C-alpha positions in Angstrom: -53.0 56.8 61.9 -54.8 54.0 60.0 -52.8 52.4 57.2 -53.7 49.6 54.8 -50.7 48.5 52.8 -51.2 46.1 49.9 -48.4 44.0 48.4 -48.0 41.1 46.0 -49.2 42.6 42.7 -47.3 42.1 39.5 -47.3 40.7 36.0 -48.4 37.1 35.4 -49.4 35.0 32.4 -52.9 33.8 31.9 -53.5 30.7 33.9 -51.0 31.7 36.5 -51.4 32.6 40.2 -50.7 35.6 42.4 -51.2 36.2 46.1 -52.0 39.6 47.5 -51.5 40.7 51.1 -52.9 43.7 53.0 -51.3 44.7 56.3 -53.4 46.9 58.5 -52.2 49.2 61.3 -53.9 51.7 63.5 -57.2 49.7 63.8 -58.4 46.8 65.9 -58.3 44.5 63.0 -60.6 41.8 64.4 -63.4 44.4 64.6 -63.3 45.0 60.8 -64.8 43.3 57.8 -62.1 43.2 55.2 -62.5 43.1 51.4 -60.7 43.3 48.1 -62.0 45.5 45.4 -60.6 46.1 41.9 -60.8 48.8 39.3 -59.8 48.3 35.7 -59.1 51.3 33.4 -62.4 53.0 32.4 -64.4 50.8 34.7 -66.1 51.3 38.1 -64.5 49.9 41.2 -66.0 46.5 42.0 -66.1 44.1 44.9 -63.9 41.0 44.4 -64.2 39.3 47.8 -65.1 40.0 51.3 -64.4 38.3 54.7 -66.4 39.4 57.7 -65.1 39.8 61.2 -66.8 36.4 61.9 -65.0 34.8 58.9 -68.0 34.7 56.6 -66.9 35.1 53.0 -68.5 36.1 49.7 -67.1 36.5 46.2 -68.0 38.2 42.9 -69.4 35.6 40.5 -66.5 36.3 38.1 -63.9 35.0 40.6 -65.8 32.2 42.4 -63.7 29.0 42.4 -60.5 30.8 41.4 -59.9 33.4 44.2 -59.7 32.8 48.0 -59.8 35.5 50.6 -58.5 34.8 54.1 -57.4 36.7 57.2 -55.0 36.4 60.0 -56.1 38.5 63.0 -52.9 37.8 64.9 -50.9 39.4 62.1 -53.5 42.1 61.1 -53.4 40.9 57.5 -55.9 39.9 54.9 -54.9 37.8 51.9 -56.3 37.2 48.4 -55.0 34.1 46.6 -55.7 34.3 42.9 -55.5 31.2 40.7 -56.3 30.6 37.1 -55.9 34.2 36.3 -57.4 35.7 33.2 -56.6 38.9 31.3 -59.9 40.3 32.4 -58.6 40.1 36.0 -56.2 42.9 35.1 -56.8 45.9 37.4 -55.6 47.8 40.4 -56.6 45.8 43.5 -57.6 47.7 46.6 -57.8 46.6 50.2 -60.9 47.8 52.2 -61.7 47.8 55.9 -65.1 48.5 57.3 -65.7 48.6 61.0 -68.4 46.2 62.1 -71.7 47.8 62.8 -70.4 51.1 61.5 -69.9 53.1 58.3 -66.3 53.8 59.1 -64.1 52.5 56.4 -60.6 52.8 55.1 -58.8 52.1 51.8 -55.4 51.0 50.8 -53.4 52.7 48.0 -53.9 49.8 45.6 -51.6 47.3 43.9 -51.5 46.6 40.1 -52.2 43.2 38.8 -51.6 42.6 35.1 -52.5 39.3 33.4 -51.0 38.8 30.0 -52.7 36.6 27.4 
């Protein structure tokens, strides 16, 4: 059974930092591209950051220079370090895993991030 379990969300003031983690089980983690998405109320889910199986990263323009995605294949975990947070970063953040050279993908249950002004 595949599981992606996010943790680390919470409430933070604008300008603060939070770190999210996503622990994967049931997959060969190193074979998967990992990503963080977010969805704010009334908005579509959007890509925040992605890290490929070969460690290539890309970011949404809105978070470039503030967020950093990383992964630890030995621990089957992907991270999202979020700095200089803004109220518009408030959303439910979801972990996503896509198998390399495949359309197979999995989602976590999401973790709430709230940034107060």
